[in-house]
N, C-alpha and C positions, 0 to 999 in steps of 0.2 A: 293690425292697422290699431293706432292711439284713438279713441274715442275722444269727442270733446270734453267730456267730463276728465278723463285721466290726463288730458293736456292741460285743463284747468288746475289739477293738483300740479302736475308737475312745473307749472310757470307761477306757482304761488310763491310770494316774497312776504314773509310774515303773514299779516291780514289784507295784503294787497294782493290782487290776482290778475291775472289779464288774459285776454281770450285770443284764438288765431283768427286770422280772416276767415269770415263765413265761406263755406263751400265753393259757394256762387261766385265769388267775387277772387278773381286772379290779380296779383301784382305785377307791376311793370316796374322795369329798371330806369329809374329816373336819368341815369349818364348815357343810356342807349339814345341812338338817333332816333330810333323808333318808338321813341316811349309816349309820343301822343297818339301813333297809331295804334298801338298796344292798348291805349287807354280806352279808344271808343270802342274797339272790339270786344275789349273785355267789358266794358261800361254797357253795352247794348248786350251783351250776352246775360248780365246782371239784374236787367231791368224785371222782366218777367219774375223773376223771385223776389226781390226786394217790394213790389208792389203788393205782395201776399203779406209781408209783414214777419216778424221775426222776433218773437218773444226773448229769446236769448243774447240778442243786441239791442231791445227797448224799441224795436221798429214796429211803428201802426200801418194798420193796413191802408194802404193807398188806392185801392179802386175796389170798389168804390170810397171815397173820401167824404167825411160826414163835415158839414158845414153849419152852424147853428142859426147863422140870419144873415141874412143881407139886407140893409136898408137904402132907399133911394129915396132923396130928396130933393126935387128941384122946382125952383121960383119960389114965389110968394105963396102963403097960404090959401090965398083967394082965387089962385090960377095956376098952381103948380099941381107935380105929380109926386104922391105921397104911396110908395112902395114898399111893401115888408116881406121879402122871403125868407122862410124857415123850415127848419128839419132837412136841410138838404143834402142831396148825395150829389157828388161830381164821378162821373164814369168816363172811362177812357185812358185812364194815363198808361195803362197795362200795354197799349200798342205806341206807346212814345218812342222815338229813335233818337237815339244821339249823333248830332249833325257834327258838331266842332266843341271842343274844349281846348281854352287855353289855360296856361299853367306858369304864374309868374311867380318862382318860387322866392325870389330875390325881395319882393314887395310881398310875398304872402298874399297873393290874391290869385282867385281861381274863376274861370265862367266857363257856362256853358251852354249850347244851344242844340233845343230838340224840334222835331216835327211831330205834331199830336194828329193824326189824320180827323178823329173825330172826338170832340168832348162834349157829355150831356149833362145839364143840372135840371135834376128835379126836386120837387118839394111842395109844400104849401104857400100859398100868396095873399095878400091881402091888399086890394090898392083903392085909393079914393084921389079925386082931383079932378083934373083936365090933361087932355093928350089934345093939341092943334085946338086949343078953344073949344073944345068938345067934352062935357062929362064923362067921368069913367070909376066904376066903382063894380065892386066884386071881390070873391074869396074862394077859394079851392086849389085844386092843382095845378102846377106849373110845371112847362118843359122849356128848357133853354137848350138847342142843340147849336153848337160852334162848330164849323166845319175847314178843314186844312189849318190848324194853329200853329202856328211859332210860339215857343217856350223857353224864355230865355232865364238863367239863373246863376245869380254872381255872388260870392262872399269874400269877406277877407278872414284869417285865423291867425291865430296864434298858437305858439308853443308851450304847454305845461308841464312840469316836472310832477311824476307823479310813482313813488318809489325810485326805482332805478330805470324808469323808462320815460320817454317825451311823449305828450298825446297833444293831437291836435285839436284846438277847441275853435267853432266858427263863430264871426259875427259878422257885423253888418250885412246881412243876407238879405237879398233882392230878387222878385221874380217879376217877368210881364210878360203876359199871353195874349197874342195878337191873331184873332179867327179873319181868314177871309170873307166867309159868310157866316151869318147865325139866324136862326128861324125860333121866334118865340111863339107858345102858346099858353094862354091863359084860361083854364076853365071856368064855365060856371061866373063870364061876366053878366052884368045888368040882370042878377037874378035869373042867369041861365036864359035870356033872349039870344037866340042863336044866330041872328040875323045881324044886331047889333055887336054881339061878340065875335064874329067871322071879320066884320069891318076893320073893328079894333085891332084883332089879331095880325090882320093883313098891313094893318098900317104899322103898327110895331115891329114885325118883319120888316117891313121895306125901309124901316127906317132905324134899323138895328142899332148901326154905330151911335147913335143918341144914347141908347139904354146903356149899352155895352160901356160906354165911357164911364158910367156911374158903378157899375158893378163889376168890370174888369180888374178895377184895382183890390178889391176885396177878393175876389176869386184866386187871383194872383199871388195876393197875402198869404192865402189860406195854403196854397202850393208849397210857397216859400219855406213856411211855418214847417211845412210836413217833411218837405227834403231836409231842411236844417236837423230835424229832429233823427233823422235817417242818418246821415252823416255823423253827426254827434253821439248817435247811440254806437257807432262802429267805432267811431275813433278814440271814445274815452275807454272802450274796452280792449282795443287793437293799438300797440305802440305804432306813432307815427313812423318810424323806421322800419316796419313792418308793412305798412302800406305803401309806403314811397321808399323801397330799399335802393340802395346806391349799386347794390350789386346782389347777385342772388347765391345761395349756396351750390 
């Protein structure tokens, strides 16, 4: 059996080399009536491998995923909430299930819907300002746990000629994540006052939708960047016609 290294040598054209599809991704014939079903099956089979990362295709590790910072700024300085979360890790994407995919080859637009049972965001925080007109301050560890999440991801794409091969290049990618419930815990609020801290954490969890309205787009943006990096990492190395063949040998 040829190794990946041998395949690279055999597929070299001048100074330009292509790669085969990763072993964990199986191509589906686009002209088959079962193409979408095939893509869903093989997509779900590939997720556990993709989230681990793959240096050969420049795929970053996605579980946990690192997010540098999220800032929440609500209301005027005198009566608003100022929350900074940093050095974050996002856990849970390894358990994502691909539920639906739409492939519009004519318009060059694809979209995918996932279900993610549990997503956990951990890191450091600092907060000041007011919640429900009550003062709040503190800094320490944080945990936002999101339950029963729906995740959508869509993108447009172009074809770029590279050597003798066409490659798919993504653009206009976007993602949205919607949990059915979220639980929020900020440690060391009010310099460690557990009574006040528990009260505020309870309030934040009860009103999680208000906070998530601000942090959700940043989380989704990080996921979108990561997934786009994965797809581009593969599609820049593997020709489009190998990823989406009209027929198989």
